[in-house]
C-alpha angles and dihedrals in degrees: 000000000000120000090246093052091047091049091050090051091052093050094046092048091051091051095044096043091048090050090048092054093041091050090054090048088056091049093048095045098043093095088055093060116128097228144005091270088055091053094049094042093051092045089053093047091049089052091050094049096045093043092050089048092054091049092052092045090051091049091051092048092051096042095045095038095241125155116268113274091009093119095047101039107013103066127090118237093259089062094058109105104193123145112282092230088068094056095089123058115242114266097210143349095280091050089050094051095045092048090049089052093052095043095046091048092048093048092048090052092048092049094046089054090068097045110112093013127140093260098080096191093049091046092051098050092041090053092050093046092047090052091051090048089060089075091049089054091049090055092050092044088056091055092046089053090050090057091061 
């Protein structure tokens, strides 16, 4: 595998693994929402994150000729490349919101880095996922404003 193809794999795994963990954070924390709109917003964001993860995993499996579901279910824990800030569960609501802010911003930046790149398929799905992430950031921004 070329160095470029290996680097792309590493970047896509970091994005997908981080979205996978973040999506599960949303699922786990949904019952802790402060209102019905919180519940529905977090459920929708969980669906976005986990759906985008599955799409990236599928792209990787097809592009790198891996067996189906190998990337999602066939890797040991030490081969999961999610953001380190998602390794610890949030301790309270404020910790949850601040971590979401950092994770969503980092994911948006990583996705935007591929938009307009030479890999048309990667560029297209990264653009779409970054656009969807805009609404996640609006939700988090609302909670940050509420803390002031």
